[in-house]
BALOBA-1460 file (C-alpha; in Angstrom, 3 decimals):
// residues 153
<rec num="1" residu="m" x="0.099" y="0.160" z="-0.070"/>
<rec num="2" residu="n" x="1.497" y="3.254" z="-0.936"/>
<rec num="3" residu="p" x="1.740" y="6.654" z="1.658"/>
<rec num="4" residu="i" x="-1.020" y="8.985" z="1.431"/>
<rec num="5" residu="n" x="1.407" y="12.236" z="0.183"/>
<rec num="6" residu="f" x="-0.969" y="14.478" z="2.180"/>
<rec num="7" residu="v" x="1.123" y="17.739" z="1.866"/>
<rec num="8" residu="a" x="0.873" y="17.210" z="-2.297"/>
<rec num="9" residu="l" x="-3.038" y="16.925" z="-1.555"/>
<rec num="10" residu="g" x="-2.420" y="20.448" z="1.067"/>
<rec num="11" residu="q" x="-0.894" y="21.620" z="-2.104"/>
<rec num="12" residu="s" x="-3.139" y="20.579" z="-4.631"/>
<rec num="13" residu="a" x="-6.280" y="22.256" z="-2.419"/>
<rec num="14" residu="k" x="-4.858" y="25.394" z="-1.807"/>
<rec num="15" residu="n" x="-3.892" y="25.558" z="-5.793"/>
<rec num="16" residu="f" x="-7.341" y="25.133" z="-6.462"/>
<rec num="17" residu="l" x="-8.138" y="27.731" z="-3.885"/>
<rec num="18" residu="i" x="-5.952" y="30.301" z="-5.743"/>
<rec num="19" residu="q" x="-7.576" y="29.678" z="-9.136"/>
<rec num="20" residu="a" x="-11.069" y="29.102" z="-7.878"/>
<rec num="21" residu="s" x="-10.880" y="33.161" z="-6.135"/>
<rec num="22" residu="r" x="-10.026" y="34.369" z="-9.648"/>
<rec num="23" residu="i" x="-13.688" y="33.627" z="-10.879"/>
<rec num="24" residu="q" x="-15.488" y="36.117" z="-12.179"/>
<rec num="25" residu="n" x="-19.018" y="34.090" z="-12.497"/>
<rec num="26" residu="l" x="-20.570" y="33.884" z="-9.124"/>
<rec num="27" residu="e" x="-21.638" y="30.348" z="-9.798"/>
<rec num="28" residu="e" x="-18.711" y="28.851" z="-10.741"/>
<rec num="29" residu="r" x="-17.266" y="30.195" z="-8.320"/>
<rec num="30" residu="l" x="-19.778" y="28.778" z="-5.485"/>
<rec num="31" residu="q" x="-19.273" y="25.621" z="-7.637"/>
<rec num="32" residu="a" x="-15.625" y="25.828" z="-7.280"/>
<rec num="33" residu="v" x="-15.796" y="26.638" z="-2.935"/>
<rec num="34" residu="n" x="-18.275" y="22.883" z="-2.910"/>
<rec num="35" residu="t" x="-15.474" y="20.881" z="-5.077"/>
<rec num="36" residu="i" x="-12.419" y="22.575" z="-2.574"/>
<rec num="37" residu="t" x="-14.872" y="21.279" z="-0.005"/>
<rec num="38" residu="s" x="-15.649" y="17.917" z="-0.941"/>
<rec num="39" residu="l" x="-11.824" y="17.789" z="-1.389"/>
<rec num="40" residu="q" x="-11.353" y="18.787" z="2.119"/>
<rec num="41" residu="e" x="-13.577" y="16.932" z="3.316"/>
<rec num="42" residu="a" x="-12.103" y="13.739" z="1.580"/>
<rec num="43" residu="l" x="-8.529" y="14.359" z="2.349"/>
<rec num="44" residu="m" x="-10.049" y="14.498" z="6.455"/>
<rec num="45" residu="s" x="-11.518" y="11.457" z="5.462"/>
<rec num="46" residu="l" x="-7.924" y="9.826" z="3.827"/>
<rec num="47" residu="q" x="-6.389" y="11.499" z="7.123"/>
<rec num="48" residu="a" x="-8.149" y="9.358" z="9.600"/>
<rec num="49" residu="e" x="-8.194" y="6.027" z="8.138"/>
<rec num="50" residu="n" x="-4.070" y="6.621" z="7.853"/>
<rec num="51" residu="s" x="-4.626" y="7.531" z="11.573"/>
<rec num="52" residu="r" x="-6.615" y="4.064" z="12.197"/>
<rec num="53" residu="l" x="-4.073" y="2.028" z="10.018"/>
<rec num="54" residu="e" x="-1.325" y="3.549" z="11.759"/>
<rec num="55" residu="q" x="-2.568" y="2.057" z="14.547"/>
<rec num="56" residu="e" x="-3.558" y="-1.437" z="13.873"/>
<rec num="57" residu="i" x="0.420" y="-1.537" z="12.406"/>
<rec num="58" residu="r" x="1.465" y="-0.481" z="16.009"/>
<rec num="59" residu="t" x="-1.104" y="-3.027" z="17.450"/>
<rec num="60" residu="l" x="-0.269" y="-5.983" z="15.054"/>
<rec num="61" residu="q" x="4.032" y="-5.385" z="15.636"/>
<rec num="62" residu="d" x="3.179" y="-5.302" z="19.366"/>
<rec num="63" residu="q" x="1.162" y="-8.604" z="18.901"/>
<rec num="64" residu="i" x="3.973" y="-10.216" z="17.085"/>
<rec num="65" residu="r" x="6.653" y="-9.153" z="19.756"/>
<rec num="66" residu="k" x="4.808" y="-10.871" z="21.871"/>
<rec num="67" residu="y" x="4.477" y="-13.862" z="20.220"/>
<rec num="68" residu="e" x="8.477" y="-13.682" z="19.480"/>
<rec num="69" residu="d" x="8.866" y="-13.235" z="23.463"/>
<rec num="70" residu="w" x="6.057" y="-16.032" z="24.289"/>
<rec num="71" residu="n" x="8.500" y="-18.151" z="21.597"/>
<rec num="72" residu="q" x="11.540" y="-17.406" z="23.432"/>
<rec num="73" residu="t" x="10.226" y="-17.969" z="27.122"/>
<rec num="74" residu="k" x="8.131" y="-21.517" z="26.003"/>
<rec num="75" residu="d" x="11.504" y="-22.640" z="24.744"/>
<rec num="76" residu="q" x="13.123" y="-22.341" z="27.803"/>
<rec num="77" residu="y" x="11.186" y="-25.543" z="29.138"/>
<rec num="78" residu="k" x="10.949" y="-29.182" z="28.265"/>
<rec num="79" residu="l" x="8.203" y="-31.302" z="28.486"/>
<rec num="80" residu="t" x="9.120" y="-34.126" z="30.998"/>
<rec num="81" residu="q" x="7.084" y="-37.070" z="32.089"/>
<rec num="82" residu="n" x="7.430" y="-39.224" z="34.915"/>
<rec num="83" residu="t" x="7.244" y="-43.159" z="35.170"/>
<rec num="84" residu="h" x="3.433" y="-43.096" z="35.488"/>
<rec num="85" residu="g" x="3.008" y="-40.233" z="32.250"/>
<rec num="86" residu="a" x="2.163" y="-37.503" z="34.492"/>
<rec num="87" residu="s" x="3.610" y="-34.484" z="32.738"/>
<rec num="88" residu="l" x="5.305" y="-30.802" z="33.757"/>
<rec num="89" residu="f" x="7.486" y="-28.382" z="32.056"/>
<rec num="90" residu="i" x="11.233" y="-28.163" z="33.529"/>
<rec num="91" residu="h" x="12.954" y="-25.159" z="32.975"/>
<rec num="92" residu="t" x="16.557" y="-25.917" z="31.354"/>
<rec num="93" residu="k" x="18.123" y="-23.505" z="33.202"/>
<rec num="94" residu="n" x="16.816" y="-23.064" z="36.425"/>
<rec num="95" residu="n" x="15.204" y="-26.360" z="36.647"/>
<rec num="96" residu="s" x="11.977" y="-24.934" z="37.755"/>
<rec num="97" residu="k" x="8.141" y="-26.781" z="36.810"/>
<rec num="98" residu="a" x="5.600" y="-25.004" z="35.455"/>
<rec num="99" residu="c" x="2.202" y="-25.967" z="34.918"/>
<rec num="100" residu="p" x="1.159" y="-27.754" z="31.236"/>
<rec num="101" residu="n" x="-2.387" y="-26.313" z="31.270"/>
<rec num="102" residu="c" x="-1.306" y="-22.809" z="31.748"/>
<rec num="103" residu="l" x="1.841" y="-22.789" z="29.988"/>
<rec num="104" residu="g" x="-0.471" y="-24.322" z="26.916"/>
<rec num="105" residu="k" x="-2.364" y="-20.946" z="27.692"/>
<rec num="106" residu="k" x="0.698" y="-18.826" z="27.521"/>
<rec num="107" residu="l" x="0.652" y="-18.312" z="30.915"/>
<rec num="108" residu="e" x="3.744" y="-19.365" z="32.843"/>
<rec num="109" residu="i" x="3.147" y="-20.064" z="35.928"/>
<rec num="110" residu="i" x="5.603" y="-21.879" z="38.030"/>
<rec num="111" residu="l" x="3.783" y="-24.873" z="40.210"/>
<rec num="112" residu="q" x="4.442" y="-24.469" z="44.077"/>
<rec num="113" residu="p" x="5.377" y="-27.872" z="45.890"/>
<rec num="114" residu="s" x="2.423" y="-29.359" z="47.666"/>
<rec num="115" residu="s" x="3.635" y="-32.119" z="49.516"/>
<rec num="116" residu="s" x="7.367" y="-34.027" z="49.675"/>
<rec num="117" residu="r" x="5.540" y="-35.978" z="46.014"/>
<rec num="118" residu="g" x="3.202" y="-33.113" z="44.585"/>
<rec num="119" residu="w" x="3.333" y="-29.997" z="42.308"/>
<rec num="120" residu="h" x="0.648" y="-27.652" z="42.870"/>
<rec num="121" residu="c" x="-0.429" y="-24.852" z="40.680"/>
<rec num="122" residu="h" x="-1.907" y="-21.749" z="42.466"/>
<rec num="123" residu="n" x="-3.532" y="-20.458" z="39.029"/>
<rec num="124" residu="c" x="-5.495" y="-23.453" z="37.858"/>
<rec num="125" residu="q" x="-5.240" y="-25.246" z="40.399"/>
<rec num="126" residu="l" x="-4.106" y="-29.124" z="39.094"/>
<rec num="127" residu="s" x="-2.399" y="-30.713" z="41.124"/>
<rec num="128" residu="i" x="0.341" y="-33.303" z="40.329"/>
<rec num="129" residu="e" x="2.026" y="-36.590" z="42.043"/>
<rec num="130" residu="w" x="5.774" y="-36.028" z="41.220"/>
<rec num="131" residu="e" x="7.853" y="-39.070" z="42.014"/>
<rec num="132" residu="p" x="11.078" y="-37.666" z="41.931"/>
<rec num="133" residu="q" x="14.101" y="-39.716" z="39.671"/>
<rec num="134" residu="p" x="15.487" y="-41.989" z="41.554"/>
<rec num="135" residu="t" x="18.990" y="-41.344" z="43.356"/>
<rec num="136" residu="p" x="21.876" y="-44.004" z="41.856"/>
<rec num="137" residu="k" x="23.149" y="-45.980" z="44.608"/>
<rec num="138" residu="y" x="26.844" y="-45.836" z="45.520"/>
<rec num="139" residu="d" x="28.376" y="-50.022" z="45.618"/>
<rec num="140" residu="p" x="31.757" y="-49.406" z="46.321"/>
<rec num="141" residu="p" x="33.829" y="-51.676" z="44.689"/>
<rec num="142" residu="k" x="34.289" y="-54.925" z="45.796"/>
<rec num="143" residu="n" x="37.339" y="-56.268" z="47.757"/>
<rec num="144" residu="p" x="38.702" y="-59.150" z="45.266"/>
<rec num="145" residu="l" x="40.856" y="-60.435" z="48.110"/>
<rec num="146" residu="n" x="38.079" y="-59.580" z="50.902"/>
<rec num="147" residu="r" x="40.915" y="-58.522" z="52.983"/>
<rec num="148" residu="p" x="39.935" y="-54.196" z="54.485"/>
<rec num="149" residu="f" x="42.335" y="-52.173" z="52.106"/>
<rec num="150" residu="s" x="45.608" y="-50.765" z="53.591"/>
<rec num="151" residu="l" x="47.692" y="-48.048" z="51.853"/>
<rec num="152" residu="p" x="51.755" y="-48.877" z="51.754"/>
<rec num="153" residu="h" x="53.775" y="-47.294" z="53.956"/>
């Protein structure tokens, strides 16, 4: 869409007004004034439409910016499931847990601990039982001679 050159339109109306002022015939002069009035009304209408379109562009640019910001936020989480199939999003940097319901609605709501094995969303009231990953047991190396280890002197 080409931008509207309001300066050129205004200059054209001014030139038309100057020419109309030179008209001696009263009927022709009245017709010229009516034409100028119509041009001014059209110009004001175009200015109003231009302002509306500029506002719409700003709104759309803001929506695009918010969408891009949301994608950056969402990409910081990894969907994780426990052994029972419960899902939640875990932040890749700080290990916080986000509510899967709310994240799907573009709300970054951090789950709060509700018990030793559970998490709760204060926004949608979702509760998730979440068993932590088992900590691997440490098995010391076996002594093949079944004697206590001793350090050489």
